[in-house]
N, C-alpha and C positions, 0 to 999 in steps of 0.2 A: 525869430522871433530873440529880442532878448532876455537876460534873466530875471528881470518883473516878473514878467510871462512867464518865465519857467519854472518862478515858482509859486509864482498863482494854480500853474498845468498840473503841476504834484503833490498842490494842497487841498487840490478840490480831487485827486485819484485819494489822494491817502485819506480822505475825511468818509468818500462815499464806499472803497477799498474797506471801512472802519466800520461802515454803517451793515454790512450785514457776521462784523462779528457782534457789534450792541448788539443785534436780535437775536443774534445765537445766544447769547448771551443772559437777558430777560425772555424772552420769551417763555421759558417754562411756568416761568413763575405770573408773568402778566397778564398769558394766552397771546396769540393774533389776532385779534380783533382790538381788545387793549391796546397794546401796541401800538397799532399802525392809527389808532385813534389817536393817542398823545404822538406822536412822530405830526401826522399833519397841521392836527391843531395848535400845535407849538410853533411850530415852522410857522404859518396862518398867524397868528398872534407878532408873530416877531417882523414878518416882512412887513406886515399890518405896521405897525412901528417905526420899523423903517421909511416907508413910506411916506406918512404925515411926519416921519421930522427930516424925508429931502423934498418936501413938498412935491410932491409923484404925484399925479392926478389919473384916477381912476374911481374905475365905475361898475362892479362886481354884478349890478345891478341889470347892465345894457347887451353885455354879453352873456346872459346868462346861461341859452343854452350850449353855448360851445364851451363852458368854463365847466360844465356840467357833464358834458360831450368828456370833453379834455382828462377834467378830475378823477374821473372814471378808468381812463383808459393807462392815461399815466404817473397816476396818485392808487384811491381808493384803491380799486383789481389789484393792479402789479404788486405791490404794498403789503393788501392783506396777504396774499400764493408762498411769497415766497418766508413773510413771520410763518404762514402756515409749514414752511418747506421748512425751515430752518430747528422746527419740534426735532426732524432724524433727520438732519443732513449739516453736514460740516459748514459754516460761514468762509468760509476758503472756498469750497463746491460753488456754493451760491453761485458770489462773487466770478466765478469763471462762465456760468451760466448768463449771468445777465451780460454777458462778454459781449453774449451775439444777437445783441439789441441793431442792434445795426444793416444786419444781414438779416435780417427781420423784416425790419423795414425797403432794405432794397424789396421784397420779393409783396410787398405791401404798391408800397408803391410803380410797379411793375405794372401793376392793376388798375389803379385810384389813380395813380398821375401819369400811368400812360409811359413809366420814365425808360430809354432804351437798356435790353440788356444785352452787354458783350460779350466776350467767351471772358474777362475773368472775370468780373465778379461771376458766374455762371462757379467758375474752379474756385474762386472763392468762401459759396454757400461751399459745397460741397466740403472744402477744409475743416468747416464750419461746421458745420455736421458731425464730419468723424472727428476734432474737434471732444466734443460734446458724450457721440458712445464711448471717446477711449475715459470719458470722466464716470462712464459707469460699472459696475459690479452685474455685466449680461446675466449668467448665472441668476449672481441670490435673486435681482430683477427682476424674472421669469418667476420668480420662487415666491418671494413676498409677499404680496400685495402688498406691507405695507412700505415695502421699498418704491412702485410703483406709483403711489398716488405722490408722494415729494416730488421728484422726480419731473412727472408730466405735471404737477402745478408752478415749478420754478421755470420750465420751457417754455408754458403757454403765460406766464408770468414775465417772463423778453418776453413772448409773442407779443405782449399788449403794449410794453411799451415801440415796437416798432412800428404797432399802431398809431400809434399813437402823435408819435411824431411825425402821420400822414398828417392826421388832421391838426395837427397846428402848420402846418406847413403851404396849408389851403385855408390861410387866416391870417394871412401877414400883416397884414391894417393891423390887429392886436399886439403892439409889443412882449417883450419876452418875462417885465414886472409883470403883469395885470396874470398876461396866464403865469404863472408863477404861481401868484398871491390868491388868483380865483378860480384852479386849480385846486390849491391843497382848500384855502376856503370850503366851496364846496365839497371836498376830499368827506369835513369830516363832517357833513348832517349827512352823508351818501353812508359812513359806516356807522353811526349811530344804535341802529335797529342791529347790528354783530355785536353790539357792544355784550345785550341779553342773552347770545346765542354760544357766545365761547364769554363766561362773567373771568374771571381773576382768581387765579389759585392758589393764592398769601396775601401777606399785608403786606404793602408798599411802604416799606420804611424809608429815610430819610435821602439812605442812599440811593437809591431805588428810581427812587426824583431825583434825584442829583443826574443818574443818569439821561434822567429822560427828559431832561430840558439838555442835555449837550449835544442828546440824540437829534429830537428839534431841532431844537434853537441853529450848532455847530454844521452836526454833519447832515440835515437837507438844508433851511431856509438861509444859513451862511454860506456852503457850500457853494446851495447855487446863484446868492449875490459875486460871488467868487469869479464864478462859474461866465456871467453873464459878462463881466465886465474883460474877460478875459475873451470872450466873442467880441467884444468892442472894441476889442485892443487887437487881437489878431488875425479875425475874422473862425467863422464857422467850420471851416472845414479843417482850419489845425485846433482846433479849439477842442472838437473831436478826438481829438487820440487821445485826448483825457480817459475812453473810452480801453484802450487801449491799457492802458495803467491798473487800474479798476482792479480787477482777474493778485496784479502782482503785489497790491499794496494790501490787496482778503487775502493769500496767503501770509500773507509776512504778519500778518494781525493774525492768524487762528494760530502761527507755529506758536508769536511771540508772547500771549495772551490767554489761550486756549487750550494750548499742549496739542493741538492735531497734530496729524501723522504725515504728511506729508510723502510718495513716492512716485517712482521713475515715469507715472503716468500720470499725472498731473500738469511736470513738468511738459513733457509734451504735447499735452491735452491746448497748456497753456500756449505753447507756440502753433499750434495749427488754425486754434481760436485765434490768437489776434492776426497774422498770418492771412487769414482769411477773408479777417474779418480788414485790415489793408485793404484786400484787393476791392473789396463789392465799395465798401469808398470814393477808389477813386481813392485817395488820398497818397503824396510824391516829398518824400523824406528833400525839401530843402532845403540848402544854406539859403538864409542871404548878406550879400556884403554890402 
């Protein structure tokens, strides 16, 4: 991995790690549905314009069923659940829970694609579960229903990402750009009814609109484009290491911008989840000569 690819990796991780901080900051005013709708809608518009500018060939109707399923599992459903959870949980914590997505992906792969279950992967799953447990204030979790539901929603969102990765893996004839544009476009349609159930809690000013544009275009649309370029350059296995870095940036941005407090359990949790994910994905840190 050369310097340019390393920068792509770090920028993507920083943007996606920052997404949880943006969600945490905006969801009290916008609510989870409107915030998520703005995110996928602006990302879809951005990708559509990029596709037209680059003269990419795509058809949003030819594989509509696939895009709807993928859009629900990989965008609309998990984006909404994370946004809902962000009303009660710190953004840094959400980014760490999200880091367990590859582990869930492996579990689903064992059933959907009969992927081989090795000892190292099982150990990785156990470490990932331990890491998530370390995040949770178990005594409070057991006593307060308001704490249990956000944790549960965040975990389900992480599982949804894992399921979506297997859906995408079973449709290799559709390229990454079409999968992203199609899933974002149909996600925007799926989320429309929820906007009436979770309305905006206040007035959207110019500053908030600017944050939404940044969130949708940069943190979502542009981040995906950088990520796909990274895949083309170094392959999917190496590009997957972005998942390991997202919680690190999530914690950093949470401390800097939201003054979130972190304790020793956060760093121990990061270590367990990252190492567990490495074992599950089978990634090897190798230098290229």
